VEXDREN-2710 file (C-alpha; in Angstrom, 1 decimal):
% VEXDREN-2710
k/r/px/py/pz
1/UNK/12.2/-63.9/30.0
2/UNK/9.2/-62.5/29.3
3/UNK/6.2/-65.4/29.2
4/UNK/4.8/-67.3/26.4
5/UNK/1.2/-65.2/27.4
6/UNK/3.2/-62.0/26.9
7/UNK/2.1/-59.5/24.8
8/UNK/4.1/-58.3/22.0
9/UNK/2.4/-54.9/19.5
10/UNK/1.7/-51.7/19.0
11/UNK/-0.6/-48.9/19.5
12/UNK/-2.5/-46.5/16.5
13/UNK/-5.2/-43.8/16.4
14/UNK/-7.9/-43.9/14.3
15/UNK/-7.4/-39.9/13.0
16/UNK/-3.9/-40.3/13.6
17/UNK/-3.8/-43.0/10.5
18/UNK/-7.2/-43.7/9.0
19/UNK/-7.2/-40.9/6.1
20/UNK/-5.3/-40.2/3.6
21/UNK/-6.0/-43.1/1.1
22/UNK/-9.1/-42.8/-0.9
23/UNK/-12.0/-39.8/-0.7
24/UNK/-14.5/-43.0/1.6
25/UNK/-11.9/-42.1/4.2
26/UNK/-12.8/-38.6/5.1
27/UNK/-13.7/-38.4/8.7
28/UNK/-14.2/-34.2/8.6
29/UNK/-16.6/-34.2/12.5
30/UNK/-14.0/-34.3/15.0
31/UNK/-12.4/-30.9/16.8
32/UNK/-9.5/-32.5/15.4
33/UNK/-10.1/-31.7/11.9
34/UNK/-11.3/-28.3/12.5
35/UNK/-8.0/-27.7/14.2
36/UNK/-5.9/-28.1/12.5
37/UNK/-7.1/-25.6/9.6
38/UNK/-7.8/-23.6/11.5
39/UNK/-6.5/-20.1/10.0
40/UNK/-5.0/-18.6/13.3
41/UNK/-2.9/-21.3/14.2
42/UNK/-1.9/-21.9/10.8
43/UNK/-0.3/-18.7/10.6
44/UNK/1.2/-18.3/14.6
45/UNK/2.8/-22.3/13.3
46/UNK/0.6/-23.8/17.1
47/UNK/-0.3/-26.4/13.9
48/UNK/2.5/-27.6/11.3
49/UNK/0.0/-26.9/8.1
50/UNK/-0.3/-30.6/7.2
51/UNK/-3.6/-31.9/6.9
52/UNK/-4.6/-35.6/8.5
53/UNK/-6.2/-36.7/4.8
54/UNK/-3.0/-37.1/3.2
55/UNK/-1.9/-39.8/5.6
56/UNK/-1.7/-43.6/5.8
57/UNK/-5.3/-44.7/5.2
58/UNK/-5.4/-47.4/7.1
59/UNK/-9.1/-46.8/6.7
60/UNK/-8.8/-48.9/3.1
61/UNK/-5.2/-49.9/3.7
62/UNK/-5.9/-51.8/7.0
63/UNK/-5.1/-55.3/5.8
64/UNK/-1.5/-54.3/4.9
65/UNK/-0.8/-53.0/8.2
66/UNK/-2.1/-55.9/10.0
67/UNK/0.1/-58.6/7.8
68/UNK/2.9/-56.4/8.3
69/UNK/2.2/-56.6/12.9
70/UNK/1.9/-60.5/12.6
71/UNK/4.9/-61.2/9.9
72/UNK/6.9/-58.7/12.9
73/UNK/5.7/-61.1/15.3
74/UNK/3.5/-59.1/17.2
75/UNK/0.1/-60.6/18.3
76/UNK/-1.9/-57.4/19.7
77/UNK/-2.5/-54.6/18.0
78/UNK/-4.6/-51.2/19.9
79/UNK/-6.7/-48.5/18.2
80/UNK/-9.4/-47.0/18.6
81/UNK/-13.2/-46.3/17.5
82/UNK/-13.7/-43.0/15.9
83/UNK/-16.9/-41.6/17.6
84/UNK/-17.4/-39.2/15.2
85/UNK/-17.5/-42.4/12.5
86/UNK/-20.3/-43.9/14.3
87/UNK/-22.0/-40.9/15.6
88/UNK/-21.4/-38.0/12.9
89/UNK/-24.8/-36.4/14.8
90/UNK/-25.8/-35.8/17.9
91/UNK/-26.6/-38.5/20.5
92/UNK/-28.7/-36.2/22.9
93/UNK/-32.2/-37.1/21.8
94/UNK/-31.5/-40.8/22.8
95/UNK/-32.7/-40.9/26.9
96/UNK/-31.3/-42.9/29.2
97/UNK/-31.4/-42.7/33.2
98/UNK/-29.1/-41.3/34.8
99/UNK/-28.7/-39.9/38.6
100/UNK/-26.8/-37.3/39.8
101/UNK/-26.3/-34.7/43.0
102/UNK/-25.8/-31.2/43.0
103/UNK/-22.7/-31.8/41.5
104/UNK/-21.7/-34.7/39.8
105/UNK/-23.7/-38.1/38.1
106/UNK/-23.2/-40.7/39.9
107/UNK/-25.2/-43.0/37.4
108/UNK/-25.7/-44.1/33.7
109/UNK/-28.1/-46.3/33.3
110/UNK/-28.7/-47.3/29.4
111/UNK/-31.1/-50.3/28.7
112/UNK/-32.1/-51.7/25.3
113/UNK/-34.3/-49.5/24.2
114/UNK/-31.7/-46.9/23.9
115/UNK/-29.1/-49.1/22.4
116/UNK/-32.0/-49.5/19.7
117/UNK/-32.1/-46.3/19.3
118/UNK/-28.6/-45.6/19.1
119/UNK/-28.3/-47.7/16.2
120/UNK/-30.6/-45.8/14.2
121/UNK/-28.3/-42.6/14.8
122/UNK/-25.4/-44.7/14.1
123/UNK/-23.5/-45.2/10.4
124/UNK/-23.9/-48.4/9.2
125/UNK/-20.8/-48.2/6.7
126/UNK/-18.7/-47.4/9.9
127/UNK/-19.9/-49.5/12.2
128/UNK/-20.1/-52.4/9.5
129/UNK/-16.2/-51.2/8.1
130/UNK/-14.5/-51.2/11.5
131/UNK/-16.5/-54.8/12.1
132/UNK/-13.7/-55.3/8.9
133/UNK/-11.0/-53.9/10.8
134/UNK/-10.8/-55.7/13.7
135/UNK/-12.3/-59.5/11.8
136/UNK/-8.8/-59.1/9.2
137/UNK/-7.2/-58.4/12.4
138/UNK/-8.1/-61.7/14.5
139/UNK/-7.9/-64.1/11.5
140/UNK/-4.3/-62.9/11.2
141/UNK/-3.8/-64.0/15.3
142/UNK/-4.1/-60.2/16.6
143/UNK/-5.7/-60.0/19.5
144/UNK/-7.9/-56.6/18.9
145/UNK/-7.9/-53.9/21.4
146/UNK/-9.8/-51.4/21.2
147/UNK/-9.4/-47.8/22.8
148/UNK/-12.4/-45.7/23.2
149/UNK/-11.4/-41.4/22.5
150/UNK/-7.6/-40.9/21.3
151/UNK/-8.4/-37.2/22.2
152/UNK/-10.5/-36.0/19.1
153/UNK/-14.1/-35.2/20.4
154/UNK/-17.1/-35.0/18.1
155/UNK/-17.9/-31.2/16.7
156/UNK/-21.3/-31.7/18.0
157/UNK/-19.8/-32.0/21.3
158/UNK/-16.7/-29.4/21.2
159/UNK/-16.3/-26.7/18.8
160/UNK/-12.3/-25.8/19.5
161/UNK/-12.2/-22.5/17.8
162/UNK/-15.1/-21.0/19.6
163/UNK/-14.1/-22.1/23.1
164/UNK/-10.5/-20.8/22.4
165/UNK/-11.8/-16.8/20.7
166/UNK/-13.7/-17.2/24.3
167/UNK/-17.8/-17.0/21.8
168/UNK/-20.4/-18.7/23.2
169/UNK/-21.1/-22.0/23.1
170/UNK/-22.2/-25.0/24.8
171/UNK/-20.3/-27.4/23.1
172/UNK/-17.1/-27.0/25.1
173/UNK/-15.9/-31.1/25.2
174/UNK/-14.9/-32.7/28.2
175/UNK/-15.6/-29.2/30.5
176/UNK/-19.5/-29.5/29.5
177/UNK/-20.6/-31.7/32.0
178/UNK/-23.3/-33.8/29.6
179/UNK/-20.2/-35.1/28.1
180/UNK/-20.0/-37.8/30.6
181/UNK/-23.5/-39.0/29.5
182/UNK/-22.9/-39.2/26.1
183/UNK/-19.9/-40.7/26.2
184/UNK/-21.6/-43.8/28.2
185/UNK/-23.8/-43.6/25.1
186/UNK/-21.0/-44.5/22.9
187/UNK/-19.3/-47.0/25.1
188/UNK/-22.3/-48.8/25.6
189/UNK/-23.1/-48.9/22.2
190/UNK/-19.5/-50.0/21.6
191/UNK/-19.8/-53.1/23.9
192/UNK/-22.7/-53.8/22.9
193/UNK/-21.8/-53.9/19.0
194/UNK/-18.3/-54.7/18.8
195/UNK/-18.2/-57.2/21.7
196/UNK/-17.9/-60.7/20.3
197/UNK/-14.5/-58.6/17.8
198/UNK/-12.5/-57.2/20.3
199/UNK/-10.3/-58.2/23.6
200/UNK/-9.8/-55.7/26.0
201/UNK/-11.0/-52.3/26.0
202/UNK/-9.7/-49.0/27.1
203/UNK/-12.0/-45.6/27.2
204/UNK/-9.4/-43.0/27.0
205/UNK/-5.9/-42.6/26.0
206/UNK/-4.0/-40.4/28.3
207/UNK/-6.4/-38.1/29.5
208/UNK/-4.2/-35.7/31.6
209/UNK/-3.1/-35.0/28.7
210/UNK/-5.5/-33.8/27.2
211/UNK/-5.9/-31.0/30.5
212/UNK/-2.7/-29.7/30.6
213/UNK/-2.1/-29.6/27.2
214/UNK/-5.8/-28.1/26.1
215/UNK/-6.2/-25.9/29.1
216/UNK/-2.9/-25.4/30.8
217/UNK/0.2/-25.4/28.3
218/UNK/-1.8/-23.2/25.9
219/UNK/0.7/-22.6/23.4
220/UNK/1.5/-27.0/22.5
221/UNK/-0.6/-26.6/19.3
222/UNK/-4.0/-28.9/21.3
223/UNK/-7.3/-27.5/21.5
224/UNK/-9.0/-25.2/22.4
225/UNK/-5.5/-23.8/23.8
226/UNK/-6.5/-21.7/26.3
227/UNK/-5.3/-21.3/29.9
228/UNK/-8.6/-21.4/32.3
229/UNK/-7.5/-22.7/35.7
230/UNK/-10.8/-23.5/35.7
231/UNK/-12.3/-25.6/32.0
232/UNK/-9.0/-27.8/33.7
233/UNK/-9.7/-29.4/36.7
234/UNK/-13.8/-30.2/34.8
235/UNK/-12.0/-31.5/32.0
236/UNK/-10.0/-33.6/34.4
237/UNK/-12.2/-34.6/36.8
238/UNK/-15.7/-34.9/34.1
239/UNK/-13.0/-37.5/32.2
240/UNK/-12.9/-39.9/35.2
241/UNK/-16.4/-39.6/36.2
242/UNK/-17.2/-40.3/32.0
243/UNK/-14.7/-43.4/32.9
244/UNK/-16.2/-44.3/35.7
245/UNK/-20.2/-44.2/34.5
246/UNK/-19.1/-46.0/30.9
247/UNK/-17.1/-48.7/32.7
248/UNK/-20.8/-49.6/34.4
249/UNK/-22.5/-49.3/31.8
250/UNK/-20.2/-51.9/29.6
251/UNK/-19.7/-54.1/32.1
252/UNK/-23.1/-54.7/31.8
253/UNK/-22.8/-55.5/28.5
254/UNK/-19.2/-57.2/28.4
255/UNK/-17.2/-59.7/30.4
256/UNK/-13.2/-58.7/28.8
257/UNK/-11.3/-56.2/30.1
258/UNK/-12.1/-52.2/30.3
259/UNK/-9.4/-50.0/31.1
260/UNK/-7.7/-47.0/31.1
261/UNK/-4.7/-45.3/29.6
262/UNK/-2.5/-43.2/31.7
263/UNK/0.8/-40.7/30.6
264/UNK/2.7/-41.1/33.3
265/UNK/6.3/-39.5/33.5
266/UNK/9.4/-40.0/36.6
267/UNK/9.8/-36.3/38.6
268/UNK/13.1/-36.3/39.5
269/UNK/14.8/-33.2/41.5
270/UNK/17.9/-31.6/40.3
271/UNK/19.3/-32.0/44.1
272/UNK/17.4/-35.4/45.2
273/UNK/14.5/-33.0/47.0
274/UNK/12.7/-36.3/47.7
275/UNK/9.8/-34.7/49.0
276/UNK/9.0/-32.2/46.2
277/UNK/9.1/-35.2/43.8
278/UNK/6.1/-37.1/46.0
279/UNK/4.0/-34.0/46.1
280/UNK/4.8/-33.7/41.8
281/UNK/4.1/-37.5/41.7
282/UNK/0.7/-37.7/44.1
283/UNK/-0.9/-35.3/41.2
284/UNK/0.6/-35.5/37.6
285/UNK/1.2/-39.3/38.1
286/UNK/-1.4/-40.4/40.4
287/UNK/-4.5/-38.7/41.4
288/UNK/-6.4/-39.5/38.4
289/UNK/-6.0/-43.1/38.9
290/UNK/-6.4/-42.5/42.5
291/UNK/-10.2/-41.8/42.1
292/UNK/-10.5/-44.7/39.6
293/UNK/-8.7/-47.1/42.2
294/UNK/-10.0/-46.0/45.6
295/UNK/-12.3/-43.6/45.0
296/UNK/-10.5/-40.8/46.9
297/UNK/-10.8/-37.6/44.2
298/UNK/-9.1/-34.1/45.2
299/UNK/-9.7/-34.2/48.5
300/UNK/-12.8/-36.2/48.5
301/UNK/-13.9/-39.7/49.2
302/UNK/-16.3/-40.9/45.9
303/UNK/-18.0/-44.7/46.1
304/UNK/-19.4/-43.5/42.7
305/UNK/-15.9/-43.8/41.1
306/UNK/-13.7/-46.4/42.9
307/UNK/-13.1/-50.0/41.3
308/UNK/-13.6/-48.8/38.1
309/UNK/-10.2/-50.3/36.5
310/UNK/-9.3/-54.2/35.7
311/UNK/-5.9/-52.9/34.3
312/UNK/-4.2/-50.4/33.2
313/UNK/-2.3/-48.8/30.6
314/UNK/0.9/-46.6/30.7
315/UNK/2.4/-44.5/28.2
316/UNK/5.3/-43.9/29.2
317/UNK/8.6/-41.7/27.4
318/UNK/10.3/-39.8/29.0
319/UNK/11.3/-38.2/32.6
320/UNK/11.1/-34.7/33.6
321/UNK/13.5/-32.9/35.3
322/UNK/11.8/-29.8/38.2
323/UNK/12.9/-28.1/40.4
324/UNK/11.0/-25.6/43.4
325/UNK/10.4/-22.2/41.8
326/UNK/10.2/-18.8/44.4
327/UNK/7.0/-17.9/43.0
328/UNK/4.6/-20.2/43.4
329/UNK/1.0/-20.2/41.1
330/UNK/-2.2/-20.7/42.3
331/UNK/-4.1/-23.5/40.0
332/UNK/-7.7/-23.3/42.9
333/UNK/-7.3/-26.4/43.9
334/UNK/-3.9/-27.0/43.8
335/UNK/-0.9/-24.7/44.3
336/UNK/2.5/-25.4/41.6
337/UNK/5.2/-24.4/43.6
338/UNK/7.7/-25.9/40.4
339/UNK/9.3/-26.1/37.1
340/UNK/10.2/-27.5/34.4
341/UNK/14.9/-28.0/34.4
342/UNK/14.9/-27.3/30.7
343/UNK/18.2/-29.4/29.3
344/UNK/16.5/-33.0/30.4
345/UNK/13.1/-35.7/29.5
346/UNK/10.9/-33.4/27.3
347/UNK/12.7/-29.7/27.3
348/UNK/15.8/-30.8/24.9
349/UNK/17.2/-29.5/21.5
350/UNK/15.8/-32.0/19.1
351/UNK/18.7/-34.9/17.6
352/UNK/20.8/-33.7/19.8
353/UNK/21.7/-34.9/24.1
354/UNK/20.7/-33.6/26.6
355/UNK/22.5/-31.8/29.6
356/UNK/23.0/-35.5/30.8
357/UNK/24.7/-36.7/27.6
358/UNK/21.7/-39.2/27.2
359/UNK/20.9/-39.0/22.8
360/UNK/17.8/-36.7/22.1
361/UNK/14.7/-37.8/19.9
362/UNK/14.0/-35.8/16.6
363/UNK/11.0/-34.4/19.1
364/UNK/13.5/-33.1/21.8
365/UNK/13.2/-35.7/24.2
366/UNK/15.7/-37.6/26.5
367/UNK/16.2/-41.6/25.9
368/UNK/16.1/-41.9/29.7
369/UNK/15.0/-45.8/29.9
370/UNK/15.2/-46.3/33.6
371/UNK/12.2/-44.7/34.3
372/UNK/10.4/-46.7/32.8
373/UNK/11.5/-49.4/34.8
374/UNK/11.0/-47.1/38.0
375/UNK/7.5/-46.1/37.0
376/UNK/6.3/-49.7/36.6
377/UNK/7.6/-50.2/39.8
378/UNK/6.2/-47.7/41.4
379/UNK/2.5/-48.1/38.9
380/UNK/2.8/-52.1/40.4
381/UNK/3.0/-51.0/44.0
382/UNK/0.4/-48.8/44.2
383/UNK/-2.6/-50.2/42.2
384/UNK/-2.9/-53.8/41.9
385/UNK/-3.8/-54.2/38.2
386/UNK/-2.6/-56.2/35.5
387/UNK/-0.4/-53.4/33.7
388/UNK/0.6/-53.0/30.1
389/UNK/2.6/-50.7/28.4
390/UNK/0.9/-49.2/25.5
391/UNK/3.0/-46.3/24.4
392/UNK/6.9/-46.4/24.1
393/UNK/8.8/-45.2/21.5
394/UNK/11.1/-42.4/19.9
395/UNK/10.6/-39.7/16.5
396/UNK/13.4/-40.9/15.4
397/UNK/13.1/-40.7/11.2
398/UNK/17.2/-41.9/10.3
399/UNK/16.1/-44.6/12.6
400/UNK/19.7/-44.5/14.3
401/UNK/18.4/-44.1/18.0
402/UNK/15.5/-47.1/17.7
403/UNK/16.9/-50.1/17.7
404/UNK/19.2/-48.9/21.6
405/UNK/15.7/-47.0/22.6
406/UNK/13.9/-49.8/22.1
407/UNK/16.4/-52.6/23.9
408/UNK/16.8/-50.9/26.5
409/UNK/13.0/-49.9/27.1
410/UNK/12.0/-53.9/26.2
411/UNK/14.9/-54.3/28.8
412/UNK/12.8/-52.5/31.4
413/UNK/10.2/-54.0/30.6
414/UNK/11.4/-57.8/30.9
415/UNK/13.3/-56.8/34.6
416/UNK/9.9/-56.0/35.7
417/UNK/8.5/-59.5/34.6
418/UNK/11.5/-60.9/36.2
419/UNK/11.1/-59.1/39.0
420/UNK/7.6/-59.9/39.3
421/UNK/6.0/-57.6/38.5
422/UNK/2.3/-58.0/37.1
423/UNK/3.0/-56.7/33.9
424/UNK/1.0/-57.9/30.5
425/UNK/2.2/-56.2/27.4
426/UNK/4.1/-54.2/25.9
427/UNK/2.8/-51.8/22.6
428/UNK/5.5/-49.9/20.6
429/UNK/4.1/-46.3/19.2
430/UNK/4.1/-47.0/16.4
431/UNK/4.1/-49.9/13.6
432/UNK/3.8/-47.1/11.2
433/UNK/5.0/-43.4/11.1
434/UNK/1.8/-41.5/10.9
435/UNK/-0.4/-37.6/11.9
436/UNK/1.3/-36.1/15.3
437/UNK/-1.4/-34.2/16.2
438/UNK/-0.2/-30.5/16.0
439/UNK/3.7/-31.8/14.2
440/UNK/1.4/-33.8/11.6
441/UNK/4.2/-35.9/9.7
442/UNK/7.4/-34.5/10.3
443/UNK/7.9/-36.5/13.4
444/UNK/8.8/-39.8/12.9
445/UNK/7.7/-42.9/15.4
446/UNK/6.9/-45.9/13.5
447/UNK/9.2/-48.8/13.3
448/UNK/8.2/-48.5/9.5
449/UNK/8.7/-46.2/7.4
450/UNK/5.5/-44.5/5.8
451/UNK/5.7/-42.9/2.0
452/UNK/3.0/-41.2/2.3
453/UNK/3.1/-40.7/-1.7
454/UNK/2.6/-44.8/-2.3
455/UNK/0.9/-46.0/1.3
456/UNK/3.4/-48.3/1.4
457/UNK/5.1/-48.9/4.7
458/UNK/9.0/-49.7/4.9
459/UNK/10.9/-51.7/7.9
460/UNK/13.1/-50.1/9.1
461/UNK/16.3/-51.6/11.2
462/UNK/14.7/-51.5/14.3
463/UNK/11.3/-53.5/12.9
464/UNK/13.5/-56.6/12.7
465/UNK/15.1/-56.3/16.1
466/UNK/11.6/-56.3/17.6
467/UNK/11.0/-58.9/15.9
468/UNK/13.9/-60.5/17.2
469/UNK/13.3/-60.1/20.4
470/UNK/9.9/-61.1/20.2
471/UNK/10.9/-65.3/18.8
472/UNK/13.5/-65.2/21.1
473/UNK/11.3/-63.7/24.2
474/UNK/14.2/-61.9/25.8
475/UNK/16.3/-58.8/25.1
476/UNK/20.2/-60.4/25.5
477/UNK/20.3/-60.8/22.4
478/UNK/20.9/-57.2/22.0
479/UNK/22.2/-55.9/25.3
480/UNK/25.4/-54.8/24.0
481/UNK/23.2/-51.9/22.3
482/UNK/22.7/-50.7/25.8
483/UNK/25.9/-49.0/25.6
484/UNK/27.3/-48.9/22.8
485/UNK/27.9/-46.2/20.8
486/UNK/25.0/-44.4/23.6
487/UNK/25.3/-45.1/27.3
488/UNK/22.3/-45.4/27.2
489/UNK/21.2/-47.6/30.1
490/UNK/23.0/-46.3/33.1
491/UNK/22.1/-49.0/36.6
END
């Protein structure tokens, strides 16, 4: 059974859902808005060719989606405030106190004067509109979970085309340390302006994905799409420092919890190589979080980073199967002596079955619910923090897999709770189909189907399963789904 105070809901992101209802909802001031229409990306099929301005339309149609959430038993929604909507112009001229060493920023302090200067720069219509959105959530009994950055950056901080083409620019996004200070300003402003309406905050969604897909996996479709290990580590470290500095300025303004959302996987080897699994998991799952929990950052101790998490949000989709490589690759600070085995995890043929006989989503991701329970156990043991599953879902246009997938993963969360793990909520990705980054509208993750022409949202069968689980506070009624027609859960 789930406890009475358990949070059941869904997650969204601004760029993926806001645009598409009317002309006034356009936000052209982000790196992603530019990236998905760049001719080189389109010609080489790096991006889908779909455009976000023909999307879900949440910016104006939010009451319909909020009603859908409450009608289907949800008590929380997570979305984000788009930085580029609040500050479409640079905030560089707002002076704040910054303390730093030769290598890093150790403190940012933002006083009332700076906040009022930021208020003068802010887009007042956007501020008031976000307040309307959050007020409507609260009116419907939904807790408001606000994330600050979900991949997108203002174009005045990151010019992905210039970076991709190796042109001279100081708009380097997280590779430029000044982004740390500007993010602290944005975070402080949000806490100052919206705190009466927000129940909990996270600074970043999947910062590790921003670094990995932007600067290592250069054909992933994520900006800036280059292979640059120096910038990979710069963005990795700067996002850690940015979270810590944002945490400090926010906690001076709010008593609400401030956490971070991390994309995690379970790393399993083909031959039960425990040493390899531990070493890969250490960097891929724990290095970022260790820095903000204990202050251990890449072989050094940083007390200005430690203790900067009130909770941990985990995004889990599938496992990663690995094997030792015959050739070791140097990434500067670390060496990579492993490779991903195709046919498992994220590396399957879409819509079929993995090499292990497990069903695979339209995205080519293997269904592996046991991995979520393993991950929750690992994170609970390592970090004495409340844990929320902040994303879990499946790309499945036909809804043939989602009912089974949903029950299997909610069962994993229920087992974790019954084992005494400090798991406080489950947020599905997502409530409605939306714009799946470089894949555009091809991937359908919604509990409800989005009709992009009429801007209507039609509940799929899996959404009724979700509602029934919440009503019963247990997956017990649907556990037969774990074995038929697919053996989707294996002890």
